C-alpha positions as MATLAB code, in Angstrom:
seq = 'MSALRWGQGNGGNAAGPALFGVPLSFDRFVLPRQLRRPVRVLARLCGGEYEAPRFSAAILSAALIASSSAYGAFLGGYSDSVVQGITARTGFAVDQIKVVGNRQTSEIDVLDRLGLDGWTSLIGFDAEAARERIATLPWVEGAAVRKIYPHTLEVRIEEREPFALWQQGTSVSVIERSGEVIAPFSGGKQALLPLIIGAGAPAMAPVFLDKIKRYPELAARVKGYIRVGERRWDMRLENGITIKLPEDDEDQA';
ca = [
     -86.311    6.080 -191.369;
     -84.426    5.937 -188.100;
     -80.665    5.440 -188.253;
     -80.946    3.148 -185.228;
     -83.037    0.050 -185.994;
     -83.314   -3.625 -185.206;
     -81.705   -5.898 -187.790;
     -83.415   -9.061 -188.963;
     -81.798  -12.466 -188.512;
     -82.547  -15.744 -190.260;
     -86.174  -16.715 -190.113;
     -87.329  -13.186 -189.284;
     -86.092  -13.251 -185.663;
     -84.642  -10.040 -184.215;
     -80.881  -10.222 -184.339;
     -80.148   -7.180 -182.187;
     -79.679   -3.428 -182.678;
     -78.067   -1.936 -185.780;
     -76.587    1.500 -186.383;
     -76.655    2.862 -189.963;
     -77.375   -0.665 -191.163;
     -74.399   -2.216 -189.350;
     -75.293   -4.867 -186.715;
     -74.050   -3.910 -183.247;
     -73.890   -7.398 -181.764;
     -73.564  -10.895 -183.237;
     -71.745  -14.129 -182.568;
     -68.278  -12.855 -183.377;
     -68.501   -9.198 -182.319;
     -69.714   -7.223 -179.299;
     -70.087   -3.460 -179.303;
     -67.209   -1.706 -177.438;
     -67.983   -1.145 -173.756;
     -67.669    2.650 -174.096;
     -70.555    2.744 -176.581;
     -73.031    0.262 -175.084;
     -74.832    2.635 -172.734;
     -75.211    5.580 -175.152;
     -76.510    3.215 -177.857;
     -79.080    1.758 -175.420;
     -80.226    5.310 -174.579;
     -80.544    6.161 -178.269;
     -82.535    2.990 -178.882;
     -84.986    3.897 -176.118;
     -85.340    7.448 -177.399;
     -86.061    6.238 -180.921;
     -88.469    3.591 -179.604;
     -90.436    6.163 -177.581;
     -89.865    4.466 -174.190;
     -89.465    7.795 -172.394;
     -89.669   11.523 -173.036;
     -86.455   13.140 -174.209;
     -84.860   15.488 -171.630;
     -83.645   19.010 -172.218;
     -80.633   19.177 -174.609;
     -81.787   15.852 -176.093;
     -81.658   17.077 -179.706;
     -78.060   18.221 -179.409;
     -77.054   15.144 -177.438;
     -78.762   12.821 -179.931;
     -77.041   14.411 -182.918;
     -73.637   14.389 -181.267;
     -74.098   10.860 -179.996;
     -75.004    9.565 -183.455;
     -71.883   11.128 -184.937;
     -69.711    9.961 -182.045;
     -71.126    6.448 -182.051;
     -70.635    5.875 -185.763;
     -67.159    7.435 -185.750;
     -66.051    5.532 -182.662;
     -67.517    2.316 -184.047;
     -65.437    2.773 -187.171;
     -62.369    3.534 -185.079;
     -62.905    0.342 -183.099;
     -63.316   -1.765 -186.243;
     -60.116   -0.209 -187.531;
     -58.251   -1.436 -184.459;
     -57.663    1.963 -182.856;
     -57.168    2.304 -179.099;
     -59.583    3.582 -176.431;
     -57.835    6.971 -176.540;
     -59.034    7.456 -180.131;
     -62.622    6.693 -179.109;
     -62.250    9.123 -176.195;
     -61.002   11.832 -178.531;
     -63.834   11.355 -181.031;
     -66.605   11.575 -178.426;
     -64.910   14.517 -176.668;
     -64.761   16.501 -179.899;
     -68.490   15.984 -180.509;
     -69.475   17.876 -177.360;
     -68.949   15.390 -174.520;
     -65.588   16.601 -173.185;
     -65.613   16.963 -169.371;
     -65.272   20.672 -168.595;
     -66.974   21.043 -165.190;
     -66.271   19.242 -161.891;
     -68.446   19.521 -158.762;
     -66.946   18.267 -155.490;
     -69.357   18.019 -152.539;
     -68.815   16.999 -148.907;
     -65.054   17.511 -148.635;
     -63.803   19.379 -145.567;
     -60.388   17.854 -144.941;
     -59.875   16.420 -148.431;
     -58.248   18.771 -150.933;
     -60.051   19.346 -154.235;
     -56.651   19.109 -155.910;
     -56.263   15.549 -154.580;
     -59.746   14.677 -155.862;
     -58.992   16.073 -159.329;
     -55.730   14.144 -159.399;
     -57.589   10.881 -158.684;
     -60.117   11.608 -161.436;
     -57.274   11.452 -163.958;
     -58.740   13.936 -166.428;
     -57.030   15.646 -169.334;
     -58.244   18.274 -171.780;
     -59.917   15.683 -174.020;
     -61.518   13.278 -171.527;
     -64.924   12.205 -172.844;
     -67.843   11.882 -170.435;
     -69.122    8.913 -172.460;
     -65.928    6.885 -172.164;
     -65.040    8.021 -168.623;
     -64.962    5.132 -166.113;
     -66.776    6.581 -163.081;
     -66.409    3.422 -160.967;
     -62.638    3.290 -161.442;
     -62.443    6.975 -160.476;
     -64.555    6.334 -157.366;
     -62.190    3.556 -156.302;
     -59.185    5.859 -156.708;
     -60.832    8.637 -154.688;
     -61.725    6.133 -151.945;
     -58.000    5.575 -151.315;
     -57.558    9.151 -150.040;
     -56.938    9.078 -146.263;
     -59.914   11.167 -145.146;
     -62.457    9.531 -147.465;
     -64.930    7.123 -145.835;
     -66.988    6.745 -149.000;
     -67.321    8.379 -152.414;
     -69.679    8.511 -155.393;
     -68.907    9.764 -158.903;
     -71.821   10.686 -161.168;
     -71.898   11.714 -164.825;
     -74.197   14.643 -165.646;
     -74.531   15.008 -169.404;
     -73.386   16.684 -171.508;
     -70.103   17.637 -169.792;
     -70.180   17.555 -165.946;
     -68.803   15.194 -163.299;
     -70.146   15.316 -159.728;
     -68.081   13.846 -156.888;
     -69.724   13.329 -153.486;
     -67.476   12.534 -150.545;
     -68.255   11.249 -147.053;
     -65.305   11.885 -144.763;
     -64.093   10.098 -141.660;
     -64.822   11.795 -138.330;
     -61.768   13.009 -136.378;
     -61.814   12.303 -132.637;
     -58.408   13.182 -131.191;
     -54.717   13.726 -131.851;
     -52.455   10.846 -130.855;
     -48.792   11.510 -130.126;
     -46.170    8.759 -130.221;
     -42.704   10.186 -129.694;
     -42.443   13.065 -132.157;
     -45.178   11.705 -134.447;
     -48.707   13.119 -134.160;
     -51.671   11.582 -136.018;
     -55.382   12.309 -136.297;
     -57.449    9.314 -135.150;
     -61.089    8.240 -135.222;
     -63.048    7.340 -132.093;
     -62.286    3.693 -132.855;
     -58.571    4.465 -132.558;
     -57.873    4.016 -136.277;
     -55.338    6.474 -137.662;
     -56.770    8.769 -140.351;
     -53.781   10.865 -141.387;
     -50.766   12.729 -139.997;
     -51.543   15.944 -138.094;
     -51.384   18.891 -140.508;
     -52.387   21.844 -138.335;
     -55.348   24.165 -138.813;
     -58.600   23.253 -137.059;
     -57.168   19.832 -136.213;
     -55.242   21.572 -133.417;
     -58.550   21.997 -131.544;
     -58.845   18.223 -131.048;
     -57.849   16.779 -127.637;
     -54.275   15.483 -127.512;
     -53.646   11.997 -126.120;
     -50.138   10.668 -125.580;
     -48.611    7.230 -125.154;
     -49.056    3.574 -126.026;
     -52.578    2.238 -125.530;
     -54.076    5.728 -125.326;
     -56.423    5.433 -128.369;
     -58.187    2.337 -126.996;
     -59.011    3.930 -123.622;
     -59.460    7.566 -124.670;
     -63.170    7.499 -125.673;
     -64.408    6.431 -122.226;
     -61.954    8.669 -120.364;
     -62.613   11.793 -122.456;
     -66.375   11.306 -122.092;
     -65.849   11.515 -118.309;
     -63.732   14.661 -118.624;
     -66.447   16.380 -120.699;
     -68.569   16.474 -117.546;
     -66.079   19.004 -116.163;
     -65.819   21.608 -118.966;
     -63.783   24.126 -116.930;
     -61.117   21.488 -116.262;
     -61.192   20.172 -119.840;
     -60.584   23.680 -121.192;
     -57.313   23.891 -119.211;
     -55.895   20.492 -120.236;
     -53.089   20.574 -122.780;
     -52.678   16.807 -123.083;
     -53.810   13.462 -121.665;
     -50.930   11.052 -121.029;
     -51.484    7.310 -120.775;
     -49.021    5.887 -118.232;
     -48.026    2.223 -118.436;
     -51.324    1.498 -120.187;
     -52.878    1.556 -116.695;
     -53.786    5.133 -115.742;
     -53.863    8.766 -116.926;
     -51.951   11.963 -116.235;
     -53.406   15.334 -117.247;
     -50.959   18.062 -118.233;
     -52.448   21.531 -117.791;
     -51.664   24.677 -119.779;
     -49.794   26.191 -116.800;
     -47.373   23.235 -116.728;
     -48.915   21.424 -113.750;
     -49.440   17.651 -114.149;
     -52.367   15.984 -112.403;
     -51.654   12.292 -111.757;
     -54.847   10.289 -111.632;
     -55.069    6.929 -109.829;
     -55.483    3.675 -111.695;
     -58.971    3.217 -110.239;
     -61.730    5.606 -109.147;
     -60.787    8.399 -111.546;
     -64.114   10.118 -110.896;
     -63.424   10.334 -107.174;
     -60.031   11.901 -107.816;
];
């Protein structure tokens, strides 16, 4: 007889799932959020809705123990940390992290946002909350966090695209093509980005730099592009010479 079965309500109607004879949902009680998904999976396995994957025997045994223990802990009024500890000790502790797609984002920063400790359970881990925390990192455009049972988390990151360095006074920031600031300049490969200087430079830089790309020999010698009075550009070359472009007809100059 399966440990997971459907209980019978008054009049023979199905009252909902039961675990070891204890009803999991009724008018005055709802199964703890951490256990709802694993119990649904177990119910489908027992009902033959789909073929069990590899490791299913071990996962099923551990999940049954964890579910019943955690259910008892919940009824006893214990906190979520107790439920986490029970499921972690039955083989669901997170012990492998895969981070994909990060170039500018540090793996250390990603791990910090995941908020793991030595006994974090994959069952009770809130992947959506972790995704939201990772999305606050400056270089992250989008993120996805996926649980891979029995003990792996996969984090996929889509980063923002750097366009140029923007200098205001002594402050230098990395910006997108739209002009939005991504993060402060931190060196490394970011130093290869074109440097634009002055107020209003980010808004006009995309069109201007696209024109300069047509003259690669000149572009290779430019150290910085200076926006003057938000009206025109100066180009400062590596040898110290400054080329002052007119307000109009930059191509002719």
